[in-house]
C-alpha positions in Angstrom: -26.6 -12.6 17.4 -29.4 -9.9 16.1 -29.8 -6.4 17.9 -33.0 -4.4 17.8 -32.6 -0.3 18.5 -35.3 1.4 20.5 -35.3 5.0 20.4 -37.4 6.9 23.4 -38.4 10.3 22.3 -39.7 11.8 25.6 -40.6 15.5 26.4 -37.3 16.2 28.1 -34.7 13.2 27.3 -34.0 11.4 24.3 -32.5 7.9 24.7 -31.4 5.2 22.4 -31.4 1.8 23.8 -30.0 -1.7 22.1 -31.5 -5.0 23.2 -30.8 -8.5 21.6 -33.4 -11.0 20.6 -33.9 -12.4 24.3 -34.6 -8.8 25.4 -31.3 -8.3 27.3 -30.2 -4.8 27.4 -26.7 -4.2 25.6 -26.5 -0.4 26.2 -28.5 3.0 26.8 -27.2 6.3 25.7 -29.1 9.3 26.6 -29.1 13.4 25.7 -31.2 15.9 26.8 -33.8 17.3 24.7 -33.5 20.8 23.9 -36.8 22.5 24.8 -37.6 26.3 24.2 -40.5 28.3 25.6 -40.6 31.7 23.7 -44.0 32.6 26.1 -45.8 31.6 28.8 -47.8 28.4 28.0 -45.6 27.4 24.9 -43.5 24.2 25.0 -41.4 23.8 21.8 -38.6 22.1 20.4 -36.5 23.1 17.2 -36.9 20.1 14.9 -33.3 20.1 13.5 -31.7 20.0 16.9 -34.1 17.4 17.7 -32.7 15.2 14.8 -29.3 16.1 16.0 -30.0 14.7 19.2 -31.7 11.6 18.0 -28.2 11.3 15.9 -26.1 11.8 19.2 -27.9 9.1 21.0 -27.7 6.5 18.0 -24.2 7.0 17.4 -23.6 7.0 21.2 -25.1 3.7 22.0 -23.6 1.9 18.9 -20.1 3.0 19.9 -20.5 2.1 23.6 -21.8 -1.3 22.9 -19.3 -2.3 20.5 -21.5 -4.1 18.2 -21.4 -3.6 14.4 -24.2 -1.4 13.1 -24.9 -4.1 10.5 -25.9 -6.5 13.3 -29.0 -4.2 14.0 -31.9 -5.9 12.4 -34.6 -2.8 13.2 -35.3 0.4 14.5 -38.6 1.4 16.1 -39.8 4.2 18.7 -41.4 5.2 21.7 -42.8 8.5 21.7 -44.7 11.1 24.0 -48.2 11.4 22.9 -49.8 14.1 20.6 -48.3 17.4 19.9 -47.6 18.7 16.6 -44.5 18.3 14.2 -45.8 20.0 10.8 -43.3 19.8 7.6 -44.0 21.4 4.2 -44.3 19.9 0.9 -40.5 19.8 0.6 -40.4 17.8 4.1 -38.7 20.7 5.9 -39.8 21.9 9.2 -42.6 24.6 9.1 -41.8 25.7 12.4 -40.5 24.7 16.0 -42.2 21.3 16.8 -44.9 21.6 19.5 -45.0 19.3 22.5 -48.1 17.8 24.0 -47.5 20.0 27.3 -48.2 23.4 25.3 -51.1 25.0 26.6 -51.3 28.2 24.1 -54.8 26.8 22.9 -56.4 26.6 26.4 -58.9 29.2 25.4 -60.0 27.5 22.2 -60.3 24.2 24.1 -62.5 26.0 26.7 -64.5 27.2 24.1 -65.0 23.8 22.7 -66.0 22.5 25.9 -68.4 25.4 26.8 -70.5 25.5 23.2 -70.5 21.3 23.2 -68.0 20.9 20.3 -66.1 18.8 22.5 -69.1 16.7 23.4 -70.3 16.4 19.8 -66.7 15.1 18.5 -66.4 12.6 21.1 -68.6 9.5 19.7 -66.2 9.9 17.1 -62.7 10.6 18.0 -63.5 9.3 21.5 -60.9 11.9 23.5 -61.0 14.1 26.4 -60.3 17.4 24.4 -56.9 19.0 25.6 -54.4 21.8 24.6 -51.7 19.0 23.7 -54.3 17.5 20.7 -53.2 18.4 17.3 -56.5 19.6 16.2 -56.0 22.1 19.2 -52.7 23.2 18.2 -53.7 23.3 14.5 -56.8 25.6 15.1 -54.4 27.9 17.2 -52.0 28.2 14.0 -55.2 28.9 11.8 -55.7 31.8 14.3 -52.8 33.2 15.3 -49.8 32.1 12.9 -51.6 31.7 9.5 -48.7 31.6 7.3 -47.4 28.4 9.2 -50.8 26.7 8.8 -51.1 27.1 5.3 -47.3 26.0 4.8 -47.8 22.8 6.7 -48.3 19.8 4.2 -48.0 16.7 6.7 -49.1 16.1 10.0 -46.9 14.4 12.2 -46.2 13.4 15.7 -42.7 13.2 16.9 -41.8 9.6 16.2 -43.1 10.2 12.7 -41.0 13.1 12.2 -37.9 11.2 13.0 -38.9 8.0 11.3 -39.5 10.3 8.3 -35.8 11.7 8.5 -34.5 8.1 8.8 -36.2 6.8 5.6 -37.9 9.7 3.8 -41.1 8.3 4.2 -44.4 9.7 5.6 -46.7 8.1 7.9 -48.6 8.4 11.1 -48.2 5.6 13.7 -51.6 4.1 14.7 -51.6 4.2 18.6 -50.6 8.0 18.7 -52.5 9.4 15.7 -55.7 7.4 16.8 -55.6 9.7 19.7 -55.4 12.8 17.7 -59.1 13.9 17.4 -58.9 13.6 13.5 -59.3 9.9 13.5 -62.5 8.1 14.1 -62.3 5.0 16.6 -65.4 3.0 15.0 -64.3 3.3 11.3 -60.5 3.2 11.9 -59.8 6.2 9.5 -59.6 9.8 9.7 -63.0 11.6 9.7 -63.8 14.9 7.8 -66.6 15.7 10.1 -64.2 15.9 13.3 -62.0 18.1 11.0 -65.3 20.8 10.2 -65.8 20.6 13.9 -62.5 21.8 14.9 -62.7 24.2 12.1 -59.7 22.6 10.5 -61.0 21.1 7.4 -58.4 22.4 5.0 -56.2 20.0 6.7 -58.0 16.7 5.1 -55.5 16.1 2.4 -52.6 17.0 4.8 -53.0 14.1 7.1 -50.7 11.1 6.9 -51.0 7.7 6.0 -51.7 5.6 9.0 -49.2 2.9 9.7 -49.4 0.0 12.2 -46.8 -0.3 15.1 -44.8 -3.0 13.7 -45.3 -2.1 10.0 -42.0 -1.4 8.0 -41.9 2.3 7.3 -38.9 2.3 4.9 -35.2 1.8 5.6 -32.6 4.1 6.7 -31.3 6.3 3.9 -27.6 6.4 3.0 -27.4 10.4 4.5 -29.3 9.1 7.5 -27.1 6.2 8.3 -24.0 8.5 7.9 -25.4 10.7 10.3 -26.8 8.2 12.9 -24.1 5.7 12.8 -26.4 3.0 11.5 -26.1 0.8 8.3 -27.6 2.0 5.3 -31.0 -0.1 4.4 -31.7 -1.1 8.2 -35.5 -1.8 8.6 -37.5 1.0 10.4 -40.6 0.3 12.0 -44.1 2.6 13.2 -43.3 2.5 16.9 -45.7 3.3 20.0 -47.3 6.1 21.9 -45.4 5.8 25.3 -48.6 4.9 27.1 -48.6 1.6 25.0 -44.7 1.5 25.4 -45.2 1.1 29.0 -47.9 -1.7 28.8 -46.0 -3.6 26.1 -42.9 -3.6 28.4 -44.8 -4.8 31.3 -46.3 -7.8 28.9 -49.9 -6.1 28.9 -51.3 -7.8 25.9 -55.2 -8.5 27.3 -57.7 -7.4 29.8 -56.3 -9.5 32.8 -53.5 -7.0 33.7 -53.5 -3.2 34.2 -50.6 -1.2 33.1 -49.8 1.4 35.6 -47.2 4.3 35.2 -46.3 6.5 37.9 -43.8 9.5 37.1 -44.5 13.0 35.9 -48.1 11.8 34.9 -49.7 9.0 36.6 -51.6 6.5 33.8 -53.9 3.7 33.9 -54.1 1.8 30.7 -56.2 -1.5 30.0 -56.8 -3.5 26.8 -60.3 -4.3 25.3 -61.6 -6.3 22.3 -64.3 -3.4 21.8 -65.4 0.2 23.0 -68.1 -0.1 25.5 -70.5 2.7 25.6 -70.3 4.6 28.6 -71.5 8.1 30.1 -67.8 9.0 31.3 -65.6 10.3 28.2 -62.8 7.8 28.6 -59.8 8.1 26.1 -59.4 5.4 23.6 -56.8 4.4 21.1 -55.8 1.5 18.5 -53.8 -0.9 20.4 -50.5 -2.2 18.5 -52.2 -5.6 18.3 -54.8 -5.4 15.2 -58.5 -5.7 16.3 -57.9 -4.2 19.9 -57.9 -1.0 21.8 -56.6 0.4 24.7 -58.3 2.8 27.0 -56.2 5.0 29.2 -56.8 7.8 31.9 -53.7 10.0 33.0 -52.8 13.2 34.6 -49.7 15.0 35.7 -50.4 14.4 39.5 -47.7 11.9 40.0 -44.2 11.4 41.5 -43.2 14.9 40.0 -45.1 16.5 43.0 -42.6 15.0 45.6 -39.6 16.2 43.3 -40.8 19.8 43.5 -41.3 19.3 47.3 -37.8 17.9 47.7 -36.1 20.5 45.2 -38.1 23.6 47.1 -39.1 22.6 50.7 -37.7 19.3 51.9 -34.3 19.9 51.0 -32.0 17.5 52.7 -34.9 14.8 53.1 -33.5 11.7 51.4 -35.8 9.2 49.7 -34.7 6.7 52.5 -35.8 9.3 54.9 -38.9 10.1 53.6 -40.0 6.2 52.8 -39.0 5.2 56.6 -41.4 8.2 58.0 -44.0 7.0 55.8 -43.8 3.4 56.6 -44.1 4.5 60.2 -47.2 6.3 59.6 -48.9 3.9 57.5 -48.0 0.8 59.7 -49.5 2.7 62.6 -52.8 3.5 60.4 -52.5 7.2 62.0 -55.6 9.3 62.1 -54.9 12.5 60.7 -56.5 15.5 59.2 -53.9 16.4 56.8 -54.3 15.9 52.9 -52.1 16.8 49.8 -53.7 17.7 46.6 -51.3 17.1 44.2 -52.3 19.5 41.6 -48.9 21.4 40.8 -49.2 20.6 37.0 -52.8 20.2 36.6 -55.7 18.2 38.2 -57.7 15.5 37.4 -60.5 16.0 39.7 -61.8 19.3 38.5 -60.4 21.8 36.0 -58.3 24.6 37.6 -57.7 23.1 41.0 -54.2 23.8 42.4 -52.0 22.1 44.7 -52.5 22.6 48.3 -52.0 21.1 52.0 -55.4 20.8 53.5 -56.1 20.3 57.1 -52.4 21.5 58.5 -52.4 21.9 62.3 -49.6 22.8 64.7 -49.2 19.2 65.7 -48.4 17.9 62.5 -44.6 17.5 61.6 -42.7 17.1 58.6 -43.2 13.2 58.6 -46.8 14.1 58.2 -46.3 16.5 55.2 -44.4 13.6 53.4 -47.2 11.1 54.3 -49.8 13.3 53.1 -47.8 13.9 49.6 -47.3 10.2 49.1 -51.1 9.5 50.0 -52.1 12.4 47.7 -50.3 10.8 44.7 -51.8 7.6 45.4 -55.1 9.1 45.5 -54.9 10.7 42.3 -53.9 7.7 40.8 -56.8 6.1 42.2 -59.1 8.6 40.4 -57.5 7.3 37.1 -57.3 3.9 37.8 -60.8 3.3 39.3 -62.3 4.6 36.3 -60.5 2.1 34.1 -61.2 -0.9 36.1 -65.0 0.1 36.1 -65.0 -0.9 32.6 -62.3 -3.6 32.7 -63.6 -6.0 35.4 -61.6 -8.9 34.2 -58.2 -7.1 35.5 -56.6 -9.1 38.3 -53.1 -7.5 38.5 -51.4 -4.2 38.1 -48.2 -3.8 36.5 -46.5 -0.8 37.4 -43.8 1.1 35.8 -41.7 4.5 37.2 -39.8 6.1 39.8 -42.0 5.3 42.9 -41.5 1.5 42.1 -38.4 1.8 44.2 -40.2 2.7 47.3 -41.6 -0.4 48.9 -43.9 1.7 51.4 -45.2 3.6 48.2 -45.8 0.4 46.3 -47.6 -1.1 49.6 -49.8 1.8 49.3 -50.5 1.5 45.8 -51.4 -2.3 46.3 -53.6 -1.9 49.5 -55.6 1.3 48.1 -56.4 -0.7 44.7 -56.9 -4.0 46.6 -55.1 -5.8 43.8 -51.5 -7.3 43.7 -48.9 -4.9 42.1 -46.3 -6.1 39.9 -43.3 -4.5 39.8 -41.6 -4.2 36.4 -37.7 -4.7 36.4 -37.7 -2.9 33.2 -35.9 0.4 33.5 -36.0 1.9 30.0 -39.5 0.9 29.4 -39.8 3.2 26.2 -36.3 2.1 24.6 -37.4 -1.7 25.5 -40.7 -1.7 24.3 -39.3 0.0 20.8 -36.9 -2.6 20.4 -39.7 -5.4 20.9 -41.6 -3.6 18.3 -38.8 -3.7 15.7 -38.2 -7.3 16.6 -41.9 -8.1 15.9 -41.6 -5.9 12.7 -38.5 -7.5 11.5 -40.0 -11.4 11.7 -38.1 -12.4 14.6 -41.4 -12.8 16.5 -44.7 -13.5 14.8 -46.6 -11.2 16.7 -46.5 -9.1 20.4 -47.8 -12.5 22.0 -44.9 -14.5 20.9 -42.5 -11.5 21.8 -44.0 -11.3 25.3 -43.5 -15.0 26.1 -39.9 -14.8 25.0 -38.6 -11.5 26.5 -40.9 -10.8 29.5 -39.0 -10.9 32.6 -39.9 -12.3 36.3 -41.8 -9.3 38.4 -41.7 -8.8 42.2 -45.2 -8.8 43.5 -46.6 -6.8 46.5 -50.0 -8.0 47.7 -52.7 -5.8 49.1 -53.0 -5.5 52.8 -56.8 -5.8 53.9 -56.5 -3.2 57.1 -54.1 -0.9 55.1 -57.0 -1.0 52.2 -59.8 -0.1 54.5 -57.7 2.6 56.1 -56.8 4.4 52.7 -59.9 4.0 51.1 -61.5 5.7 54.1 -59.1 8.5 53.4 -59.6 8.5 49.9 -63.5 9.2 50.2 -62.4 12.2 52.6 -59.9 13.3 50.0 -62.7 13.2 47.2 -65.0 15.1 49.7 -62.4 18.1 50.1 -62.0 18.2 46.4 -65.3 18.5 45.6 -65.7 21.8 47.7 -62.4 23.4 46.4 -62.5 26.0 43.6 
């Protein structure tokens, strides 16, 4: 039996999962990612400690599973998007890695938006400029940490760095680097014009070779094998941006299904054969299937809001109790003035909006507050999803991953508000499994992702939309948007 190792490089947790060639999970091992915040707005991680965490989870899952390391026929990755992991000419970290949640470059990004740089760059990079982009971080380093800027020799994202530590080969994986704002979506290559617009043209010769998701990027070296508990010579493949991982784990390979994720972020992703011209600045990237693109809209406005409320103001309220309250109110189609704006960690309606309860009155109870939180998270998802559906009319179903999928009342709300059936993925570790699928394709066990999808995709439960609930939620959604429009 052949096995494939998928490594999920999240912002807070590092995981390694082993899967057989049928896509069955053999084992998962995880370790907390050690992050540091030397000052407000900074989100960093020691790159050597990061490598140590990867070694821990790889050794852990191999030991836990009891299989021989030589039976692992390929390794690949799922990683958080963007950020910056610079190495010097000798391959050593220049400084701490910088996560995509880092906001130190906020003033620079605001200036690019105000002076038109973001609009000027969009036709080439096709990205909504934000603080986690490598271009924004590099610009900040150039202005505030020039020694690090000058020392950088290779621009890498997190999975690129870990792959380099495994194999000694430098490469930038396409689904992630194509969203870097250094890469031209039309030409499928880096573009010096973008570097000049963002004032980092010195980095033109420091950009890493672009590699495809299932492209082999070396093999595990003898030194890395000893540290990882893997066999020397094990093939290592490009990997995925985690938005793409969620889509692949759900079997989204064409424009008929929308990949939706609900966790810290709410994300809606669709697949296209080409990039249509639209006034709205959609976020585009090269998909793992050559010749296809993915479009996604996302925001940190999802279930992490509920987690915050339960940790701080709803202590003692179980998920089961919360679900029962929401089901009661939604079934009654209760008329209420109460709305929750889920902007604890950012807003996808307008820059600078904060979280709030709007319309709270003495007649409201804790049940109403919990229902408003559930609704607000659904409504924030609709902001993203409706934009994607507008340019992808072929979508017939939504395939959803994330913690909220364990709540039936919540999934009924997502389905009814969307007006589309929601298929709930049974995959618990989407990042690990998608990365293992990538390794299996790269190693030639499947000829492509279509064949892999047909072989390993498991049946999903389906929740159909309810027409009455659809009308009820859409009416409240319009009120939600109206309230947002008057907030500052």
